[in-house]
C-alpha positions in Angstrom: 109.2 131.3 59.3 111.5 130.2 62.1 115.1 131.5 62.6 118.0 131.1 64.9 121.0 133.4 64.9 124.4 132.1 65.9 127.9 133.6 66.1 129.6 136.5 64.4 131.0 135.6 60.9 134.4 137.2 61.6 136.8 136.9 64.5 138.4 139.8 66.3 141.5 140.0 64.0 139.4 140.1 60.8 137.2 142.8 62.3 140.2 144.9 63.2 141.6 144.5 59.7 138.3 145.7 58.2 138.1 148.7 60.5 141.7 149.6 59.6 140.8 149.4 55.9 137.8 151.7 56.6 140.0 154.2 58.5 142.5 154.3 55.7 139.8 154.9 53.2 138.4 157.7 55.4 141.9 159.2 55.7 142.5 159.1 52.0 139.2 160.7 51.4 139.9 163.6 53.8 143.3 164.2 52.4 142.0 163.9 48.8 139.1 166.2 49.6 141.5 169.0 50.6 144.2 168.6 48.0 143.0 167.1 44.7 140.8 168.9 42.3 139.6 165.6 40.7 138.0 164.5 43.9 136.6 168.0 44.5 135.0 168.0 41.1 133.3 164.6 41.9 132.6 165.3 45.6 129.0 164.1 45.7 129.9 160.9 43.8 132.9 160.1 46.0 130.9 160.9 49.1 128.2 158.5 48.1 130.8 155.8 47.3 132.4 156.3 50.7 129.1 156.1 52.5 128.2 152.9 50.7 131.6 151.4 51.4 131.4 152.4 55.1 128.0 150.8 55.4 129.2 147.6 53.8 132.2 147.4 56.0 130.3 148.0 59.2 127.6 145.5 58.1 130.3 142.9 57.5 131.9 143.6 60.9 128.6 143.2 62.8 127.1 140.3 60.7 126.2 137.0 62.2 125.3 133.7 60.6 122.2 131.6 61.4 119.5 129.4 59.9 116.0 130.0 58.6 113.3 127.4 58.2 110.5 128.4 55.9 107.9 125.9 54.7 110.2 122.9 55.4 113.0 124.5 53.4 116.3 125.3 55.1 118.4 128.4 54.4 121.7 129.7 55.8 121.2 133.3 56.6 123.4 136.3 57.3 122.0 138.8 59.7 122.9 142.4 60.8 121.4 143.6 64.0 118.8 140.7 63.7 117.7 141.7 60.2 118.1 139.2 57.4 120.5 140.5 54.8 121.2 137.5 52.6 120.1 133.8 52.5 121.2 130.8 50.6 119.3 127.5 50.2 120.6 124.3 51.7 119.6 121.1 49.9 117.7 118.7 52.2 117.2 116.0 49.5 117.8 112.5 51.0 119.2 114.0 54.2 117.6 112.5 57.3 120.3 112.7 59.9 122.6 115.4 61.3 125.9 115.4 63.1 128.4 117.8 64.6 132.0 117.3 63.5 134.9 118.9 65.4 137.6 120.0 63.0 140.9 121.7 63.6 141.4 125.0 61.7 144.2 127.5 61.5 144.0 131.2 61.0 147.0 132.9 59.5 148.0 136.4 60.6 149.3 139.0 58.1 152.5 139.9 60.0 155.4 137.5 60.8 155.7 136.4 64.4 158.8 135.7 66.5 157.4 132.6 68.4 155.4 131.2 65.5 157.2 131.9 62.2 154.0 131.1 60.2 152.1 133.3 62.7 149.1 131.1 62.5 147.0 130.2 65.4 144.9 127.0 65.4 141.5 126.4 66.9 138.7 123.9 66.7 135.5 124.7 64.8 132.3 122.7 65.2 130.5 122.1 61.9 126.9 120.8 61.5 126.5 118.4 58.7 123.3 116.9 57.2 123.8 113.3 56.4 122.0 110.6 54.4 120.9 107.3 55.9 124.3 105.6 55.7 126.4 108.8 56.4 128.2 108.5 53.0 126.8 111.9 51.7 127.2 115.0 53.8 126.3 118.6 53.4 127.9 121.3 55.5 125.3 123.6 57.1 127.1 126.0 59.4 130.1 126.1 61.6 130.8 127.7 65.0 133.8 128.2 67.3 131.7 127.4 70.4 130.4 123.9 70.8 127.3 125.0 72.8 126.2 127.1 69.8 126.5 124.1 67.5 124.4 122.0 69.9 121.7 124.7 70.0 121.6 124.7 66.1 121.5 120.9 66.1 118.6 120.9 68.5 116.8 123.6 66.5 117.2 121.4 63.3 116.1 118.2 65.0 113.0 119.9 66.4 111.9 121.7 63.3 112.9 119.4 60.5 112.6 116.0 62.1 116.3 115.3 61.6 117.8 112.7 63.8 121.1 113.5 65.6 123.7 110.7 65.2 127.5 110.4 65.7 129.1 110.5 62.3 130.0 106.9 61.3 129.9 106.3 57.6 128.7 102.8 56.4 130.2 102.2 52.9 128.8 98.7 52.7 125.2 99.7 52.2 
């Protein structure tokens, strides 16, 4: 089994929002623990729920995406501290080429802004696609904010799965 781990799944704003949700949950738990008899009567159950929720939030905050190649099968993996948490299969059928596409994305913010009324900031994301021979069928593999990370993944796929890197140029005549 070969693996390569890329970037974090979440950006800084998303991480901050999850941490705020976690802190609010902890605050409600501490207030509820002192004042409400319902929570006091189910203290072990609520404590277990809070611990599981905290672990899930922290795992999401620190998770990274990457790829796994196992017996000539390709999987997109989600890793926490280098350990594989979840993987999903990527279909390689009739895919012999790969390409990196640069796409513009926008990330909306939850609060209104003065300068940007929509409060969205745009950025480029580099997606790796598996392509068929004529580039008319494509399958998204993984995306990164940094181009050098996308190039590392493309080199990893070319080396281990014998996929040829090409500039995306569909040929609808064939």
